[in-house]
C-alpha positions in Angstrom: -8.1 18.3 7.5 -8.7 14.2 7.4 -5.8 12.4 6.7 -5.6 9.7 3.9 -6.1 7.1 6.5 -9.3 8.6 7.9 -10.6 9.0 4.3 -10.0 5.6 3.4 -11.4 4.3 6.8 -14.6 6.5 6.2 -14.9 5.4 2.6 -15.0 1.6 3.7 -18.1 2.6 6.0 -19.8 3.8 3.1 -21.8 1.5 1.2 -24.2 3.7 -1.2 -25.0 7.4 -1.7 -27.6 7.2 1.4 -29.2 10.6 2.0 -29.3 10.2 5.4 -25.6 9.5 5.7 -23.6 12.3 7.4 -22.6 15.1 5.4 -18.9 14.4 5.4 -19.9 10.7 3.8 -21.8 12.1 0.8 -19.1 14.7 0.2 -16.4 11.8 -0.1 -18.1 10.3 -2.9 -16.6 13.1 -4.9 -13.2 11.4 -4.6 -14.1 7.8 -5.6 -13.0 7.9 -9.3 -9.9 9.5 -8.3 -7.0 7.0 -9.1 -4.2 6.4 -6.8 -1.0 4.7 -7.3 -0.4 1.5 -5.1 3.2 -0.1 -4.6 4.2 -2.9 -2.8 7.8 -3.2 -1.4 9.2 -6.4 -0.9 12.3 -5.1 0.6 15.2 -2.7 0.0 19.2 -3.1 -0.2 21.7 -0.4 -0.5 24.7 -1.1 -2.7 27.5 1.1 -4.3 27.4 1.6 -7.8 30.3 -0.3 -8.6 28.5 -3.4 -7.1 25.4 -2.4 -9.0 27.1 -2.5 -12.4 28.6 -5.9 -11.6 25.3 -7.5 -11.3 24.1 -9.8 -14.1 21.6 -12.3 -15.1 21.1 -14.7 -12.4 22.7 -12.3 -9.3 20.9 -12.3 -6.5 20.1 -9.0 -4.5 19.8 -9.6 -0.5 16.9 -7.4 0.6 16.3 -6.4 4.3 13.5 -8.7 5.1 13.3 -12.3 6.2 11.1 -14.8 4.6 7.6 -14.8 5.4 8.0 -10.9 7.0 5.4 -8.6 6.2 5.9 -6.4 3.0 5.0 -2.7 2.9 2.0 -1.5 1.1 2.2 2.2 -0.1 -0.8 4.4 -1.6 0.6 7.5 -3.4 4.2 6.8 -1.5 2.3 6.9 1.6 2.5 3.4 3.8 -0.7 2.7 4.7 -0.7 -1.2 5.1 1.3 -4.2 5.6 0.4 -7.6 3.9 1.4 -10.9 2.8 2.3 -12.0 -1.2 -0.5 -14.2 -2.6 -1.1 -16.3 -5.8 -4.0 -14.7 -7.6 -4.1 -17.4 -10.7 -1.3 -19.2 -12.5 0.8 -16.5 -13.4 -0.1 -13.4 -11.3 0.6 -12.4 -7.8 -1.5 -10.3 -5.4 -1.2 -8.9 -1.8 -3.3 -9.7 1.2 -3.5 -6.8 3.5 -2.8 -8.1 7.1 -2.1 -5.0 9.3 -3.2 -1.3 8.7 -0.7 1.2 9.5 -2.3 4.1 11.6 -1.5 7.8 10.2 1.0 9.3 12.2 -1.0 12.4 13.8 1.8 14.7 14.5 2.3 15.8 10.5 
């Protein structure tokens, strides 16, 4: 069975429903409309419940990442890439993928 990353790589190489395309490529079109959840993790922090309860407006929670360090991009809770935060327009943020994470073949 192909990994999620292999399916993504295969999908990137498919431009249309070319009848001359390999059978696997044509079969993959069946999943094009399936929604997936994309999550971007800026960093993580661990704290005790009593510390959490003391947080208020303006409190700063220190994350485990440094400024400028790549952020993690997950698809359906699976790490697939790393990237950088970018400004899309005046009020929205986006992510530029800078690295595709290779799937763990041992699973």
